[in-house]
DSSP file (Angstrom, degrees, kcal/mol; ACC not computed):
  #  RESIDUE AA STRUCTURE BP1 BP2  ACC     N-H-->O    O-->H-N    N-H-->O    O-->H-N    TCO  KAPPA ALPHA  PHI   PSI    X-CA   Y-CA   Z-CA
    1    1 A M              0   0    0      0, 0.0     2,-0.0     0, 0.0    60,-0.0   0.000 360.0 360.0 360.0 133.2    8.1    9.4  -17.8
    2    2 A S     >  -     0   0    0      1,-0.1     4,-1.8     4,-0.0     5,-0.1  -0.286 360.0-111.5 -78.4 166.3    5.5   12.1  -18.2
    3    3 A T  H  > S+     0   0    0      1,-0.2     4,-2.3     2,-0.2     5,-0.2   0.891 118.6  54.8 -63.1 -39.7    5.9   15.7  -17.1
    4    4 A K  H  > S+     0   0    0      1,-0.2     4,-2.3     2,-0.2    -1,-0.2   0.892 106.9  50.4 -61.5 -39.6    3.3   15.1  -14.4
    5    5 A A  H  > S+     0   0    0      2,-0.2     4,-2.3     1,-0.2    -1,-0.2   0.868 109.7  50.9 -66.6 -36.4    5.2   12.1  -13.0
    6    6 A Q  H  X S+     0   0    0     -4,-1.8     4,-2.5     2,-0.2    -2,-0.2   0.905 110.9  48.1 -67.7 -40.1    8.4   14.2  -12.9
    7    7 A V  H  X S+     0   0    0     -4,-2.3     4,-2.7     2,-0.2     5,-0.2   0.905 111.2  51.2 -65.4 -40.3    6.6   17.0  -11.0
    8    8 A T  H  X S+     0   0    0     -4,-2.3     4,-2.6     2,-0.2    -2,-0.2   0.929 111.8  46.3 -61.0 -45.5    5.2   14.4   -8.6
    9    9 A I  H  X S+     0   0    0     -4,-2.3     4,-2.6     2,-0.2    -2,-0.2   0.901 112.0  51.2 -65.9 -40.6    8.6   13.0   -8.0
   10   10 A T  H  X S+     0   0    0     -4,-2.5     4,-2.3     2,-0.2    -2,-0.2   0.930 112.8  45.2 -62.3 -46.0   10.2   16.4   -7.5
   11   11 A K  H  X S+     0   0    0     -4,-2.7     4,-2.7     1,-0.2    -2,-0.2   0.908 112.9  51.7 -62.0 -41.9    7.5   17.4   -5.0
   12   12 A A  H  X S+     0   0    0     -4,-2.6     4,-2.6    -5,-0.2    -2,-0.2   0.901 109.5  48.4 -64.4 -41.9    7.9   14.1   -3.2
   13   13 A V  H  X S+     0   0    0     -4,-2.6     4,-2.7     2,-0.2    -1,-0.2   0.921 112.6  49.4 -63.4 -43.9   11.7   14.4   -2.9
   14   14 A G  H  X S+     0   0    0     -4,-2.3     4,-2.4     2,-0.2    -2,-0.2   0.922 113.8  45.8 -60.6 -44.9   11.2   18.0   -1.6
   15   15 A G  H  X S+     0   0    0     -4,-2.7     4,-2.5     2,-0.2    -2,-0.2   0.882 112.7  50.8 -64.6 -39.6    8.6   16.8    1.0
   16   16 A F  H  X S+     0   0    0     -4,-2.6     4,-2.3    -5,-0.2    -2,-0.2   0.917 111.9  46.7 -65.3 -44.4   10.8   13.8    2.0
   17   17 A L  H  X S+     0   0    0     -4,-2.7     4,-2.2     2,-0.2    -2,-0.2   0.924 113.9  47.5 -65.1 -45.2   13.8   16.0    2.5
   18   18 A A  H  X S+     0   0    0     -4,-2.4     4,-2.2     1,-0.2    -2,-0.2   0.917 113.3  48.7 -62.2 -42.6   11.8   18.6    4.5
   19   19 A S  H  X S+     0   0    0     -4,-2.5     4,-2.6     1,-0.2    -1,-0.2   0.882 109.1  53.2 -64.8 -37.6   10.3   15.9    6.6
   20   20 A S  H  X S+     0   0    0     -4,-2.3     4,-2.7     2,-0.2     5,-0.2   0.902 108.3  49.9 -63.9 -40.7   13.7   14.3    7.2
   21   21 A I  H  X S+     0   0    0     -4,-2.2     4,-2.7     2,-0.2     5,-0.3   0.927 112.6  47.0 -63.9 -44.1   15.0   17.6    8.5
   22   22 A V  H  X S+     0   0    0     -4,-2.2     4,-2.8     1,-0.2     5,-0.3   0.907 112.4  51.2 -63.6 -40.2   12.1   18.0   10.8
   23   23 A L  H  X S+     0   0    0     -4,-2.6     4,-2.5     2,-0.2    -2,-0.2   0.942 113.5  42.7 -62.2 -49.9   12.5   14.4   12.0
   24   24 A V  H  X S+     0   0    0     -4,-2.7     4,-2.6     2,-0.2     5,-0.2   0.936 117.3  46.5 -66.3 -45.5   16.2   14.8   12.8
   25   25 A T  H  X S+     0   0    0     -4,-2.7     4,-2.4    -5,-0.2     5,-0.2   0.940 115.1  46.0 -61.8 -47.6   15.8   18.2   14.4
   26   26 A G  H  X S+     0   0    0     -4,-2.8     4,-2.7    -5,-0.3     5,-0.2   0.898 112.8  50.8 -62.5 -41.5   12.8   17.0   16.5
   27   27 A T  H  X S+     0   0    0     -4,-2.5     4,-2.6    -5,-0.3     5,-0.3   0.936 110.7  48.2 -63.0 -45.9   14.6   13.8   17.5
   28   28 A L  H  X S+     0   0    0     -4,-2.6     4,-1.8     1,-0.2    -2,-0.2   0.916 114.5  46.1 -61.8 -42.7   17.7   15.7   18.6
   29   29 A L  H  X S+     0   0    0     -4,-2.4     4,-3.0    -5,-0.2     5,-0.5   0.916 115.1  46.1 -66.8 -42.2   15.7   18.2   20.7
   30   30 A L  H  X S+     0   0    0     -4,-2.7     4,-1.6     3,-0.2     9,-0.5   0.851 111.1  51.4 -71.7 -34.2   13.5   15.5   22.3
   31   31 A V  H  < S+     0   0    0     -4,-2.6    -1,-0.2    -5,-0.2    -2,-0.2   0.904 118.5  39.2 -65.7 -39.3   16.4   13.2   23.1
   32   32 A R  H  < S+     0   0    0     -4,-1.8    -2,-0.2    -5,-0.3    -3,-0.2   0.913 136.8  12.9 -76.9 -43.1   18.2   16.1   24.8
   33   33 A F  H  < S+     0   0    0     -4,-3.0    -3,-0.2    -5,-0.2    -2,-0.2   0.600 102.5  96.5-113.5 -15.2   15.3   17.9   26.5
   34   34 A G  S  < S-     0   0    0     -4,-1.6     2,-0.2    -5,-0.5     5,-0.1  -0.332  76.6-100.9 -80.2 160.4   12.3   15.5   26.4
   35   35 A P  S >  S-     0   0    0      0, 0.0     3,-1.9     0, 0.0     4,-0.1  -0.542  73.2 -35.6 -79.8 143.4   11.3   13.1   29.2
   36   36 A G  T 3  S-     0   0    0      1,-0.2     3,-0.4    -2,-0.2     4,-0.1  -0.140 122.4 -16.8  56.3-130.8   12.1    9.4   29.1
   37   37 A N  T 3> S+     0   0    0      1,-0.2     4,-2.4     2,-0.1    -1,-0.2   0.023  94.4 120.3 -98.3  25.2   12.2    7.8   25.7
   38   38 A M  H <> S+     0   0    0     -3,-1.9     4,-2.6     1,-0.2    -1,-0.2   0.892  74.5  51.8 -60.0 -40.9   10.1   10.5   23.9
   39   39 A G  H  > S+     0   0    0     -9,-0.5     4,-2.1    -3,-0.4    -1,-0.2   0.901 110.1  48.4 -63.2 -41.6   12.9   11.2   21.4
   40   40 A K  H  > S+     0   0    0      2,-0.2     4,-2.4     1,-0.2    -1,-0.2   0.909 112.2  49.0 -65.5 -42.3   13.3    7.5   20.5
   41   41 A G  H  X S+     0   0    0     -4,-2.4     4,-2.6     1,-0.2     5,-0.2   0.901 110.9  50.3 -63.3 -41.6    9.5    7.2   20.0
   42   42 A F  H  X S+     0   0    0     -4,-2.6     4,-2.6    -5,-0.2     5,-0.2   0.896 111.4  49.4 -61.0 -41.3    9.5   10.4   17.9
   43   43 A A  H  X S+     0   0    0     -4,-2.1     4,-2.3     2,-0.2    -2,-0.2   0.910 113.5  44.2 -65.7 -44.3   12.3    9.0   15.8
   44   44 A V  H  X S+     0   0    0     -4,-2.4     4,-2.2     2,-0.2    -2,-0.2   0.924 116.4  46.5 -69.9 -44.0   10.6    5.6   15.2
   45   45 A G  H  X S+     0   0    0     -4,-2.6     4,-2.1    -5,-0.2    -2,-0.2   0.912 114.5  47.2 -63.9 -43.2    7.2    7.1   14.5
   46   46 A G  H  X S+     0   0    0     -4,-2.6     4,-2.3    -5,-0.2    -2,-0.2   0.894 111.9  50.2 -65.5 -40.2    8.6    9.7   12.1
   47   47 A A  H  X S+     0   0    0     -4,-2.3     4,-2.1    -5,-0.2    -1,-0.2   0.896 109.8  50.9 -64.7 -39.3   10.7    7.1   10.3
   48   48 A A  H  X S+     0   0    0     -4,-2.2     4,-2.2     1,-0.2    -2,-0.2   0.904 110.3  49.7 -65.4 -39.2    7.7    4.9    9.9
   49   49 A A  H  X S+     0   0    0     -4,-2.1     4,-2.4     1,-0.2    -2,-0.2   0.899 110.5  50.2 -65.9 -39.2    5.7    7.8    8.5
   50   50 A L  H  X S+     0   0    0     -4,-2.3     4,-2.7     2,-0.2    -1,-0.2   0.870 109.4  51.2 -66.6 -35.4    8.5    8.6    6.0
   51   51 A I  H  X S+     0   0    0     -4,-2.1     4,-2.3     2,-0.2    -2,-0.2   0.928 110.9  47.8 -66.9 -43.4    8.7    5.0    4.9
   52   52 A V  H  X S+     0   0    0     -4,-2.2     4,-2.4     2,-0.2    -2,-0.2   0.919 112.8  49.7 -61.7 -43.4    4.9    4.9    4.2
   53   53 A F  H  X S+     0   0    0     -4,-2.4     4,-2.6     1,-0.2     5,-0.2   0.935 110.9  48.6 -60.8 -47.5    5.1    8.2    2.3
   54   54 A A  H  X S+     0   0    0     -4,-2.7     4,-2.2     1,-0.2    -1,-0.2   0.884 111.4  50.4 -61.8 -38.0    8.0    6.9    0.2
   55   55 A F  H  X S+     0   0    0     -4,-2.3     4,-2.4     2,-0.2    -1,-0.2   0.915 110.9  48.5 -65.8 -42.3    6.1    3.7   -0.6
   56   56 A A  H  X S+     0   0    0     -4,-2.4     4,-2.5     2,-0.2    -2,-0.2   0.915 112.0  49.0 -64.6 -42.2    3.0    5.7   -1.6
   57   57 A V  H  X S+     0   0    0     -4,-2.6     4,-2.8     1,-0.2     5,-0.3   0.915 110.2  52.0 -62.7 -42.5    5.1    8.0   -3.8
   58   58 A W  H  X S+     0   0    0     -4,-2.2     4,-2.4    -5,-0.2     5,-0.3   0.925 111.5  46.2 -59.5 -45.5    6.7    5.0   -5.4
   59   59 A R  H  X S+     0   0    0     -4,-2.4     4,-2.2     1,-0.2     7,-0.2   0.909 114.5  47.2 -66.2 -40.4    3.4    3.4   -6.2
   60   60 A V  H  < S+     0   0    0     -4,-2.5    -2,-0.2     1,-0.2    -1,-0.2   0.915 116.3  44.1 -66.9 -41.8    1.9    6.6   -7.6
   61   61 A A  H  < S+     0   0    0     -4,-2.8    -2,-0.2    -5,-0.2    -1,-0.2   0.870 118.0  43.5 -71.7 -36.3    5.0    7.3   -9.8
   62   62 A R  H  < S+     0   0    0     -4,-2.4    -2,-0.2    -5,-0.3    -3,-0.2   0.956 136.9   0.6 -76.8 -51.2    5.4    3.8  -11.0
   63   63 A R    >X  -     0   0    0     -4,-2.2     3,-1.1    -5,-0.3     4,-0.8  -0.719  62.2-179.9-141.2  87.8    1.7    2.9  -11.8
   64   64 A P  T 34 S+     0   0    0      0, 0.0     3,-0.4     0, 0.0    -1,-0.1   0.807  82.9  57.9 -59.8 -30.3   -0.7    5.7  -11.1
   65   65 A T  T 34 S+     0   0    0      1,-0.2    -5,-0.1    -5,-0.1    -2,-0.0   0.796 106.3  48.7 -73.0 -26.0   -3.7    3.7  -12.2
   66   66 A D  T <4 S+     0   0    0     -3,-1.1    -1,-0.2    -7,-0.2     2,-0.1   0.594  89.9 102.8 -88.0 -10.5   -3.0    0.9   -9.7
   67   67 A A  S  < S-     0   0    0     -4,-0.8     2,-0.1    -3,-0.4   -11,-0.0  -0.408  74.8-115.6 -71.6 147.7   -2.6    3.4   -6.7
   68   68 A S     >  -     0   0    0      1,-0.1     4,-2.3    -2,-0.1     5,-0.2  -0.302  25.0-106.5 -78.5 167.1   -5.4    3.7   -4.3
   69   69 A S  H  > S+     0   0    0      1,-0.2     4,-2.3     2,-0.2     5,-0.2   0.875 121.8  53.2 -60.4 -38.3   -7.4    6.8   -3.7
   70   70 A F  H  > S+     0   0    0      2,-0.2     4,-2.9     1,-0.2    -1,-0.2   0.928 108.3  48.9 -62.9 -46.4   -5.6    7.3   -0.4
   71   71 A E  H  > S+     0   0    0      1,-0.2     4,-1.9     2,-0.2     6,-0.2   0.907 111.9  48.6 -62.4 -41.6   -2.2    7.1   -2.0
   72   72 A R  H  X>S+     0   0    0     -4,-2.3     5,-2.1     1,-0.2     6,-1.0   0.926 116.9  40.9 -65.8 -42.8   -3.0    9.5   -4.7
   73   73 A S  H  <5S+     0   0    0     -4,-2.3     3,-0.5     4,-0.2    -2,-0.2   0.866 113.3  55.1 -73.6 -33.2   -4.5   12.1   -2.3
   74   74 A F  H  <5S+     0   0    0     -4,-2.9    -1,-0.2     1,-0.2    -2,-0.2   0.840 112.1  43.0 -64.9 -35.8   -1.7   11.5    0.3
   75   75 A T  H  <5S-     0   0    0     -4,-1.9    -1,-0.2    -5,-0.2    -2,-0.2   0.504 116.4-113.4 -92.0  -3.8    1.0   12.2   -2.3
   76   76 A G  T  <5S+     0   0    0     -4,-0.5    -3,-0.2    -3,-0.5    -4,-0.1   0.637  91.1 100.5  87.8  14.3   -0.8   15.2   -3.7
   77   77 A V      < +     0   0    0     -5,-2.1    -4,-0.2    -6,-0.2    -5,-0.1   0.227  49.5 126.2-114.2  13.6   -1.7   14.0   -7.2
   78   78 A G        -     0   0    0     -6,-1.0     2,-0.1    -7,-0.1    -9,-0.0  -0.313  52.9-131.7 -71.6 155.7   -5.3   13.0   -6.6
   79   79 A D     >  -     0   0    0     -2,-0.0     4,-2.2     1,-0.0     5,-0.2  -0.177  44.4 -76.2 -90.7-168.8   -8.1   14.3   -8.7
   80   80 A E  H  > S+     0   0    0      1,-0.2     4,-2.3     2,-0.2     5,-0.2   0.873 131.5  52.5 -60.7 -39.2  -11.4   15.8   -7.5
   81   81 A R  H  > S+     0   0    0      2,-0.2     4,-2.4     1,-0.2    -1,-0.2   0.927 109.3  48.7 -63.8 -45.5  -12.8   12.4   -6.5
   82   82 A D  H  > S+     0   0    0      1,-0.2     4,-2.3     2,-0.2    -2,-0.2   0.901 112.2  48.8 -62.7 -39.7   -9.7   11.5   -4.4
   83   83 A R  H  X S+     0   0    0     -4,-2.2     4,-2.4     2,-0.2    -1,-0.2   0.887 110.6  51.1 -67.5 -36.4   -9.8   14.9   -2.6
   84   84 A R  H  X S+     0   0    0     -4,-2.3     4,-2.4     2,-0.2    -2,-0.2   0.900 109.9  49.8 -64.2 -41.1  -13.5   14.4   -1.9
   85   85 A V  H  X S+     0   0    0     -4,-2.4     4,-2.4     2,-0.2    -2,-0.2   0.922 112.3  47.1 -63.2 -44.5  -12.9   11.0   -0.5
   86   86 A A  H  X S+     0   0    0     -4,-2.3     4,-2.4     1,-0.2    -2,-0.2   0.884 111.8  51.8 -66.2 -37.5  -10.1   12.3    1.7
   87   87 A E  H  X S+     0   0    0     -4,-2.4     4,-2.0     2,-0.2    -2,-0.2   0.917 110.7  47.0 -64.9 -43.1  -12.4   15.2    2.8
   88   88 A K  H  X S+     0   0    0     -4,-2.4     4,-1.9     2,-0.2    -2,-0.2   0.912 113.3  48.7 -64.2 -42.9  -15.2   12.9    3.8
   89   89 A A  H  X S+     0   0    0     -4,-2.4     4,-2.0     1,-0.2    -2,-0.2   0.894 111.4  49.8 -65.1 -40.4  -12.9   10.6    5.7
   90   90 A S  H  X S+     0   0    0     -4,-2.4     4,-2.5     1,-0.2    -1,-0.2   0.858 107.4  54.9 -65.9 -35.2  -11.3   13.6    7.5
   91   91 A A  H  X S+     0   0    0     -4,-2.0     4,-2.3     2,-0.2    -2,-0.2   0.902 108.0  48.8 -65.9 -38.9  -14.7   14.9    8.4
   92   92 A V  H  X S+     0   0    0     -4,-1.9     4,-2.4     2,-0.2     5,-0.2   0.924 111.8  48.7 -64.0 -44.3  -15.6   11.5   10.0
   93   93 A V  H  X S+     0   0    0     -4,-2.0     4,-2.4     1,-0.2    -2,-0.2   0.908 112.3  49.4 -63.7 -41.8  -12.4   11.4   12.0
   94   94 A G  H  X S+     0   0    0     -4,-2.5     4,-1.1     2,-0.2    -1,-0.2   0.903 111.0  49.5 -63.1 -41.1  -13.0   15.0   13.2
   95   95 A L  H  < S+     0   0    0     -4,-2.3    -2,-0.2     1,-0.2    -1,-0.2   0.894 116.1  41.9 -65.3 -40.7  -16.5   14.2   14.2
   96   96 A V  H  X S+     0   0    0     -4,-2.4     4,-2.0     1,-0.2    -2,-0.2   0.833 105.9  64.5 -76.1 -32.0  -15.4   11.1   16.2
   97   97 A S  H  X S+     0   0    0     -4,-2.4     4,-2.4    -5,-0.2     5,-0.2   0.816  93.8  59.4 -66.9 -31.5  -12.3   12.8   17.7
   98   98 A I  H  X S+     0   0    0     -4,-1.1     4,-1.6     2,-0.2    -1,-0.2   0.968 113.1  34.5 -66.4 -52.5  -14.2   15.4   19.8
   99   99 A P  H  > S+     0   0    0      0, 0.0     4,-2.6     0, 0.0    -1,-0.2   0.881 116.9  56.3 -69.9 -32.4  -16.3   13.0   21.9
  100  100 A A  H  X S+     0   0    0     -4,-2.0     4,-2.2     1,-0.2    -2,-0.2   0.904 107.3  48.8 -63.3 -39.8  -13.4   10.5   22.0
  101  101 A T  H  X S+     0   0    0     -4,-2.4     4,-2.3     2,-0.2    -1,-0.2   0.875 110.2  52.0 -66.0 -36.9  -11.1   13.1   23.4
  102  102 A G  H  X S+     0   0    0     -4,-1.6     4,-2.2     2,-0.2    -2,-0.2   0.927 109.6  48.6 -63.1 -45.0  -13.7   14.0   26.0
  103  103 A V  H  X S+     0   0    0     -4,-2.6     4,-2.3     1,-0.2    -2,-0.2   0.889 110.9  51.5 -61.4 -39.5  -14.0   10.3   27.0
  104  104 A A  H  X S+     0   0    0     -4,-2.2     4,-2.4     2,-0.2    -1,-0.2   0.899 108.5  51.0 -65.2 -40.3  -10.2   10.1   27.2
  105  105 A A  H  X S+     0   0    0     -4,-2.3     4,-2.3     1,-0.2    -2,-0.2   0.910 110.9  48.7 -63.4 -41.7  -10.2   13.2   29.5
  106  106 A V  H  X S+     0   0    0     -4,-2.2     4,-1.6     2,-0.2    -2,-0.2   0.900 109.9  52.3 -63.7 -41.5  -12.8   11.6   31.8
  107  107 A A  H  <>S+     0   0    0     -4,-2.3     5,-2.1     2,-0.2    -2,-0.2   0.906 110.9  46.4 -61.4 -43.2  -10.8    8.4   31.9
  108  108 A V  H ><5S+     0   0    0     -4,-2.4     3,-1.8     1,-0.2    -1,-0.2   0.899 109.7  54.7 -67.6 -39.5   -7.7   10.2   32.9
  109  109 A A  H 3<5S+     0   0    0     -4,-2.3    -1,-0.2     1,-0.3    -2,-0.2   0.801 102.2  57.7 -62.4 -28.8   -9.7   12.2   35.5
  110  110 A M  T 3<5S-     0   0    0     -4,-1.6    -1,-0.3    -5,-0.1    -2,-0.2   0.174 128.1-101.6 -87.6  18.5  -10.8    8.9   36.9
  111  111 A E  T < 5 +     0   0    0     -3,-1.8    -3,-0.2     1,-0.2     2,-0.2   0.759  68.7 154.2  68.0  31.5   -7.2    8.0   37.4
  112  112 A A      < -     0   0    0     -5,-2.1     2,-0.3    -6,-0.1    -1,-0.2  -0.543  60.8 -84.8 -76.9 156.4   -6.7    5.7   34.5
  113  113 A S     >  -     0   0    0     -2,-0.2     4,-2.4     1,-0.2     5,-0.2  -0.469  34.2-147.0 -67.1 124.8   -3.2    5.5   33.2
  114  114 A A  H  > S+     0   0    0     -2,-0.3     4,-2.7     1,-0.2     5,-0.3   0.853  95.8  57.0 -62.8 -35.7   -2.6    8.5   30.8
  115  115 A D  H  > S+     0   0    0      2,-0.2     4,-2.1     1,-0.2    -1,-0.2   0.945 110.4  43.0 -61.0 -47.6   -0.2    6.4   28.6
  116  116 A V  H  > S+     0   0    0      2,-0.2     4,-2.7     1,-0.2     5,-0.2   0.918 113.9  51.1 -65.8 -44.0   -2.8    3.8   28.0
  117  117 A V  H  X S+     0   0    0     -4,-2.4     4,-2.5     1,-0.2    -2,-0.2   0.920 112.1  46.0 -61.0 -44.9   -5.6    6.2   27.5
  118  118 A L  H  X S+     0   0    0     -4,-2.7     4,-2.7     2,-0.2    -1,-0.2   0.872 112.5  51.1 -68.4 -35.4   -3.7    8.2   24.9
  119  119 A A  H  X S+     0   0    0     -4,-2.1     4,-2.7    -5,-0.3     5,-0.3   0.928 111.5  46.9 -66.0 -43.0   -2.5    5.1   23.1
  120  120 A V  H  X S+     0   0    0     -4,-2.7     4,-2.3     2,-0.2    -2,-0.2   0.908 113.8  49.3 -63.9 -41.4   -6.1    3.8   22.9
  121  121 A L  H  X S+     0   0    0     -4,-2.5     4,-2.4    -5,-0.2    -2,-0.2   0.941 113.0  46.9 -61.3 -47.4   -7.3    7.2   21.7
  122  122 A L  H  X S+     0   0    0     -4,-2.7     4,-2.2     1,-0.2    -2,-0.2   0.951 116.7  41.2 -60.5 -52.8   -4.5    7.4   19.0
  123  123 A F  H  X S+     0   0    0     -4,-2.7     4,-2.2     1,-0.2    -1,-0.2   0.844 113.3  55.4 -69.7 -31.3   -5.0    3.9   17.7
  124  124 A G  H  X S+     0   0    0     -4,-2.3     4,-2.2    -5,-0.3    -1,-0.2   0.926 109.5  45.7 -62.8 -44.5   -8.8    4.3   17.8
  125  125 A L  H  X S+     0   0    0     -4,-2.4     4,-2.4     2,-0.2    -2,-0.2   0.864 111.2  53.0 -68.9 -34.4   -8.7    7.4   15.7
  126  126 A I  H  X S+     0   0    0     -4,-2.2     4,-2.3     2,-0.2    -1,-0.2   0.917 109.7  49.2 -63.8 -40.8   -6.3    5.7   13.3
  127  127 A A  H  X S+     0   0    0     -4,-2.2     4,-2.6     1,-0.2     5,-0.2   0.902 110.7  49.9 -63.8 -41.1   -8.7    2.8   13.0
  128  128 A V  H  X S+     0   0    0     -4,-2.2     4,-2.7     1,-0.2     5,-0.3   0.909 110.1  51.6 -63.1 -41.1  -11.6    5.3   12.4
  129  129 A A  H  X S+     0   0    0     -4,-2.4     4,-2.2     2,-0.2    -2,-0.2   0.922 112.0  45.8 -62.3 -44.6   -9.5    7.0    9.7
  130  130 A V  H  X S+     0   0    0     -4,-2.3     4,-2.3     2,-0.2    -2,-0.2   0.944 115.7  45.1 -64.7 -48.3   -8.8    3.7    7.9
  131  131 A V  H  X S+     0   0    0     -4,-2.6     4,-2.6     1,-0.2    -2,-0.2   0.904 114.6  48.0 -65.1 -41.2  -12.4    2.5    8.0
  132  132 A S  H  X S+     0   0    0     -4,-2.7     4,-2.7    -5,-0.2     5,-0.2   0.869 110.8  51.7 -69.6 -34.9  -13.8    5.9    6.9
  133  133 A E  H  X S+     0   0    0     -4,-2.2     4,-2.1    -5,-0.3    -2,-0.2   0.929 112.9  44.8 -64.1 -44.7  -11.3    6.2    4.1
  134  134 A I  H  X S+     0   0    0     -4,-2.3     4,-2.2     2,-0.2    -2,-0.2   0.926 115.5  47.5 -65.6 -44.0  -12.3    2.7    2.8
  135  135 A G  H  X S+     0   0    0     -4,-2.6     4,-2.3     1,-0.2    -2,-0.2   0.903 113.0  47.3 -65.3 -40.7  -16.0    3.4    3.2
  136  136 A A  H  X S+     0   0    0     -4,-2.7     4,-1.9     1,-0.2    -1,-0.2   0.880 112.0  50.9 -66.8 -37.2  -15.8    6.8    1.5
  137  137 A A  H  X S+     0   0    0     -4,-2.1     4,-1.1    -5,-0.2    -2,-0.2   0.886 112.4  46.4 -67.6 -38.7  -13.8    5.3   -1.4
  138  138 A R  H  X S+     0   0    0     -4,-2.2     4,-0.9     1,-0.2    -2,-0.2   0.904 113.0  49.0 -71.1 -39.1  -16.3    2.5   -1.9
  139  139 A R  H  < S+     0   0    0     -4,-2.3     3,-0.3     1,-0.2    -2,-0.2   0.866 112.0  48.4 -66.5 -35.5  -19.3    4.8   -1.7
  140  140 A S  H  < S+     0   0    0     -4,-1.9    -1,-0.2     1,-0.2    -2,-0.2   0.718 106.7  57.1 -80.2 -19.3  -17.8    7.3   -4.2
  141  141 A S  H  <        0   0    0     -4,-1.1    -1,-0.2     1,-0.2    -2,-0.2   0.728 360.0 360.0 -83.6 -20.0  -16.8    4.5   -6.7
  142  142 A S     <        0   0    0     -4,-0.9    -1,-0.2    -3,-0.3    -2,-0.2   0.480 360.0 360.0 -91.3 360.0  -20.4    3.1   -7.1
């Protein structure tokens, strides 16, 4: 194992532990003081994010050449190209999020269910992030 791989694993373990502490603390606070099932939703979402992070770290540490640009930039070991791809994808998400949030606010003002509107907004922005990451990675590789 190279020194860079050991540093990556050390950083990943530190990030995983810090994220786990935030997840447990946030879950306990939201279960106690949050409305409805907010604590359970926070726990499930946070656990899913930690699983995705652990999988990405495992792929980057095991075979860095087979890892995608997203995995390398997500785990913090990406090169300049990976950071540029992530920057372009984030710019697209930021550009789309402003009018999308405005449309969501208008929908809620027109008495649409806030839960549904926020879910559509969230999953729509996630879809934009995935598509823009794939598009930016393909454009930068050619």
